[in-house]
C-alpha angles and dihedrals in degrees: 000000000000111000145117085277090059123143118279114280134195087230092063136065114228135217135183097236095197082090088250108109144352142089102285090185088073098044128081114248087247089077088061091051093052092048091048093049094052093042089053095050092044095243126145128205137169121270108276134203118256119204112217117235107242124188128185122269090239090056093048091048097049090043092052095050092045092049092055092047091048092047093048090050088049092234101122094122096050096046089045088060092045090053093047089056093044092049093052090047092051091051095046105034115068093185090056089053089053094049093050094051104033111113092195091070110093118240091241093051091047092048091050091048095050092047092052090041092051094046089049090054090044092236121177113277089240091055089052091050089051093050089049088054091049089051095050093049095043092243100127086103089073097043092110091054091045091055090047094052091043089059092050091051089048093051090048090051090050094040087238135151116196126188134170121219121193115192139180092232132017116280121228123257088242091055090048092051090048091052090054093045094052095044092044091052093049100041100029088223140119103270122222116188122185112193125192131180121225117170088190092078086066093213144339121049144279120218129204134189117170105310092340120107128184115188116204096156127130091237090059091047092053091047090053090049093052090050091049092049091049090050093053095044 
């Protein structure tokens, strides 16, 4: 059955997410969040396989350079808000995704669109300049990865660890504090936890870190079971 609890694969790094063993240097911080959650609730699961987030070298290079420019200009907070907005729009707007990845759109037209787009959204001037650069160099296809890496750099600069937790029912304040405590002890960072309640997941939890998503919901398990039964029938 295909799921986050899939059999061990040579393409993945592994970690015992009971917080006992493993090389945490090669595991995304989301693994720590999952381990913390299950440890707090007293649950136990078998070791799973954890795919490592990989971004292109181009995205990393552009993100590093832009981060340094933004930090020097003391505009980190403003650009952070710009990137939050852009990230959400990229996820929600299919037409925007097409524009950013369509090789048939000329560089000039793409640049003009992004300038007008940025001005309409009232983005920082520096953000608009950066978008223009990406258009000229045909790098808008990796904008999502650039934003992801920029956020990682920002969290490192602020010594922060941010994780989103989606649950079927509200979690208690004491559970939330325990999550922060466990993660804080493990990461030695300032912990930011964003909790949302979604009854549609039926049970369990969904964990998010950056562009990572680990779905431990009952809804996902039932879907996996359905697909497996269909495959066997």
